[in-house]
N, C-alpha and C positions, 0 to 999 in steps of 0.2 A: 509674536505678543505671547508669553508665559500664559496659561489659562487662569492661574490666580488672579493675575493682573486684568485679565479680561472681566473676571468678575465683580472686581472692586469697583471697573468702571460700569458695568449694567448695573450692581447694587445703588451707583450713585445716580446713574440716571433713572430708576425706579424706586428712588427715595421716597419714604410715607407710603409705599403701596405694599411695604410686605411687613409681614407679622414674624415674631419670633418663635421658631421652632426647636425639638431637641437635633441635635447632630446626626445625620444620617451615614457619614461617611468615615469608614474606620482608619484615613488617614489623612486628616483632617482635624486638627488639636485645637484647643479655645485656644494653646498659646502662639498660634498663627495668625500674623497680622491679619489676614483677611478671612478670620474664621467666622466673626459676625454676617461678610457678607455672602459668602457660601449657605451658611445656615439661612439666612434670611429669603435668598433667590430661590433655595432649594423647598423650603416651607409656602412658596408661593407657588412651585411646581415650574419655574423658569429653567433651573438647573437639572440635570439628573447625571448621576453616576455611571460606573459599569456595573457590569453583571455579578462581580465581585466585590461590590460596595465599594470599591476606591471611588475618589476622586480624581486622580491625576492632576494634581496642581501645579506641577513643574513640569507638567509637558507643553510642548506649543498645540496652543487651539488650532483645530483645522476652519478651513472657510465655511465647513457642512455643520460643525459643530455652533461653530459662530451665527451660522443661519438658523438654526434649531434654537437657539436663546431669543433673536429677532423674532421668531416666528410668534413667541410666548409670549413677547412683550407686544408683538403686535394685537396679539389677542385681549389684551389686557389696556389698550390705550384710552379707553373713556375712563378711567384711574386716573391718568398724567393730565399734566396742566399742558397748556400750547408750546413752551421752550421744549416738553420733553417729548411729545407727541411729535414735533419737528425734526428732532433730530433721531426718531424710532424712523420716521420718513426715510431719511436721509439714507440709513443704514439700510431699509428695507430694499430701497433704491440700488446700493453698491452691492447687495447679494442676492440680488433678483435671479438668477440664473439656479444657484443654491435652494434659493424657496421654492420655485417652480419646481424641482424635482421633488422636494417634499409635499406636494400639490398644493402650496399655498400661492395663492396668485396677487400679483405684486402689481400696483400703479402707484406711480410717481407722484406723490400727494404735495409737493412744496406746491402747485399752481393750485390750491383747493379753492373754490368758492362755494361754503355753502355745503352741500351733500356731494355735489361736482366735482372732479378734479383732472386736471389737464396735465400732458406731456407728449413729448413728441420727437421727432428727428428729420432733418433735411439730410441731402445725398446729392454730390457732385461728382459725375461717374465720365470717364473716358475709359474705351474699350478698344484695343486692336483685335482683327476678328483674324489676321491673317490675310493669305493669298484667297480664302474660298471668301470673303465679305471684307465689308467695308469698314471703317474705323467706325464710332460713333462717339456722341457727346449725349448726355441727360444729366436729367434733375430729377429729384425726387422730395416730397414731404410728405409728412406722416403726422396725425394729431391723432392722440389717443383719447378719451373720454372717459371716467366712470363715474355712474352713478349711484351712491349708496343709499338704496331703499331700505333696508331695516340693516342690524346690527349683523342678519346670516344672508342677508341678497344682493347682490350690484348687479345692474346693468352698464355692459363693459360695448365700447364700439371704437373703429379706426377709420379716421378720412384718411385718404391719398389721393395726391396728385402726382401724375408723372407726366414731365414732357421732353421731346425730342430735340435736339435743340441743334441737331444737324438736319432733320428731315427725313431722317434713314427709319422707318416705322416699324421695319421688322427686329430691332433691336430693342424696341419698347415695349415694358413687359406691364400688367396690372392695368391700371388705369388709362383710358386712350389719354393720346398727346395733352395735356391740358386740362381735362374733365376730372370732374372730382367724386370720386367712387367711394364707398363706406364697404371696404371689404371685412370687416369684423365688426359683429353685433351679435352679441350672446349675454345670457344670464347665467349668472355662478349662483349656488347656491351652500355654503358652509354651516352643515348644523355643529358641526365640531371643530378642531384644532386639525385633526389628522383627516377629515372626510370631505369631498368638494361634489357637486353635481353640476356640468357644465352642460348649457343646451345653446344652440343658434350656431352661428359662423364663427369658426374659429381658428387658430391653427395646434395641430397634434405633431408633436416629433415622437419618432418611432428610434431611428439609429443613434448610436451615440455620438458618430461624427456628424450625422447632419447631410449626409451621404445617399439617404433614401429617407423620405418624407422628413422637413423640419417644420420648427413653429412658426414659417414665413409661408409655409403653404398654404392652403384652404382647408379646411373639415367643417361639410353642413351636418351635424347631427345633434348627438347626445353621447358625453362621457360623463365616467363616475370615478374618481379614484380616493385611495387611502394610503396615507403614509406614517411611518413613527420612525425614531431618530436612524434606523438603518437597513427600513424596506420599504419601498412603495409597490404598489399596484393600480394599474389603470385600465379601463375597459372602455369601448365603445362603438355605438352602430352610428352609419351616416354613407356621405358620402365626398371622397377625395376629389381636388381637382389635379388635373395632370393627364399623366398616359400619352398614348399615340394617336396619329390621325384615324387609323382602323379599331385602337381601343382606347375610347376617351374612357377614364375612369369615373367622370361624375355620371355616366349614364347608369351607373351597376352601383346597388347597396353594397356597404361593406360592412365589418367588422373586425375588432381587433381587440389584442388582451397585450398587455406594457407590464413587464416587473423588473424592478431591480434593487439594489442598496449599495450598501458600502460594508469591505472586510476591512478591519483592524482601522478604522476610521478615515483611511486612505482611497482603498482602490474603489473605483465605481465599478459596478458590472449590471449590465442589462439584458433583456432578451425581448422579442414580441412575436407576436402570430398573427397575419392577417390573411383576409380571405374575401374575396368577391364573389355576391351572389349573382351569378350570372344564368339561371334557371328562366324559362321562357323569356327570354331576351336575347337581342340579333349579337351574334358573337363571332371574331375570325375564325376559318374554318380549322386553323389551326391549332385555337383552345377548346379542348376537348372536355377539359374538368372547370369546376372552378376555380377562379386564380386564388393561389394561395402562397402565403411568401411568410419565412421566418428569419429570423436574424437575432445575433448575440452581438454586444460589441462591449468594450472597456476601455478604463483611462486607468494609468498606472503612473503615480508621481515617481521622478528619481531624483530623491534628494529637494530642495526646497523648488528648485527654478526649472526642470524638464519635466514633461509629461510624454509618455507613450499613450495615445489611443489608437482605436482602429475597429472594424464592422465586419462579420461575413455573413451575406444576404443570401437566401437561394430560395427558389421557387420549388414548390414542394406539390408540382403537378405535373401537366404534360404538356405544359407553357415551354415552345424554342426549347425541346431538349433538357429540363429543368436548368435553367439557366443559373447562374449564382452571380455575384460581384464581391469586391473584396476592399478594402482599404488599412491599411496602415501606417502613422507617421510621429515625428516626433516634434513636440515644441519647446522653445524654451521662452520662459518668460509670461507676462500678463500685460494687459493693455489696461490701465484704471485712468480712464477719464478726468480721475478729481487728482491726479498725481501728473502733472507734465511732464515728458521725458521718460514715461514708463513706458515699457514696447514689447514685442514678443516678435520672437523668429520660427516658421515653422515649415517643413516639410511634408508631404504626405506622396504613398504611392497607390494607386487606384486598379484595379483590373476589372471592367465590365462587359459580359459574356452579354451579345445581341439578345434586347428583350429585356434584360435584368432590370435594367434602371427605368422607373415608370413614372419620374417628372416629379413633381407636387412639392419641389423644393426651390430654394435660392441660395441658400448658403454656399452651394458646389456649381450653384447652375445659370455661372456669370459670363463664364466664355462656352465655347462650342464643343469641348470634347464630350461630355455626358450627352447633349444632343445628339452629336453624331452616332455615340454608343447605343441610342434607342433603337436602331435597324440595324449596325452593321459590327457593332462590339469595341472597346477600345482598351487599350493600356497605356498609361501617359503619368506624366509627376505632375504635382503644382507644389510651386513653393509661394509663401504668404508673409507680409511684414507689414508689422503694425506700431504704430509711435502717435501717445497721446501729445500731441503738440503743441496744446495749450487746452486750459478749464473745460471740458466736454465737445473739444476737438479733436477726433480722429482721423490719422491718416493711413491708407492702407496700400499696399499695393499687392499683385498676386501676377503668377506667370502659369501659364501651362505649358510642358514643353516635352520633347522626347515621346511621343502618341503615334501609335504604333495600333493600325487596323488589327482588328480580328476575324476579318472577313477576306477568304483570299480573293486577290483581284481587284480591291477596291485601294484606293493612295490612304496615306497613313493622315490623320488630321494634322492640321497647322499649328504650329505653336500660336499661343495668345498669351495677350497679358491685358492686365488692367489696372487704374488709379483712382483710388475715388477719396473723397471727404466728406467724414460724416460728423456731422453738428446734432449735438442732445441735448434739450431745454424741455 
């Protein structure tokens, strides 16, 4: 979509909320058909131009730029009528990932009652664990709830129930079979559009691809973040979930910093540093220093459909001889559950030293290669495909293959695969 057309749509959405002001962009003329829309949205602070004073109306608008507009519309929701707010809520749900990268916490508000909103997802999953384990059938349901305390404070939580449909308890993660737990409960304070403070049990994503700590893991603590159109920074202190039997992450305080942004409105870059405070606490003899990890990641679009992404992560201490892990891959397309038939295909390669992966995520942790690499290290490929089979229903399949052990004398990890249906409501 051309940027000028997107501005006209945004202006129609915000009709009645804006005021006229002088045109701030050198490449937008009074004779242009969308001149008034751009002028009004600029006056409201909903759109901004480039550093050289231009607007770039003939360029295709990126998802990141659209998320910036939605974030500013969200900040002014109380100025709009019920129909306009419903449209903004739908846009916020569609651009949730991009908004999250800006530090904007998003809830699906379509099921809102008073100042409480509800959303959720459900999953039916089959996994084949190769010769090393039984296949498994599982079901999971999650309900998100967000309560608006005031215009700056929300309380958010997530209820989870997970069921093992085959009686193989080893492959049921999260809640005990059939029981309901609350794996998220946190308070979010947003004193401005760009700044937030989040305290409680939530998820923290560190790596670009999700291979090392992602939003589906558990982080108990406090985080704060700041984001602009092209830059974000986040820091936190608390305890992560994950680790190994001898080094349980949740036993140790940790702090992290993360920063990133976009180059030329297309290339996403990020970096993080994570350190565990083990002083005065029991730890394996091999862990001679506080455990510290750093990583860098990038996502680079190639044309309109392909994206190359990857991460390099390294222990910056004496743990397991400075273990590292890296992954790189190529993805085509994108699944949009509002557009049945949309699909994605991707393949990634991972090289993980023993001890480099510490758990704490689920995006990559659905089969056995990463669990294998906790103590032995592994190289492997992962292929994944997804398709929106109908509105709000996504079918995914993934295959982990060509695994090789990085420990001499150890058998290679088995090829494993999984298939799942995800429902969003």
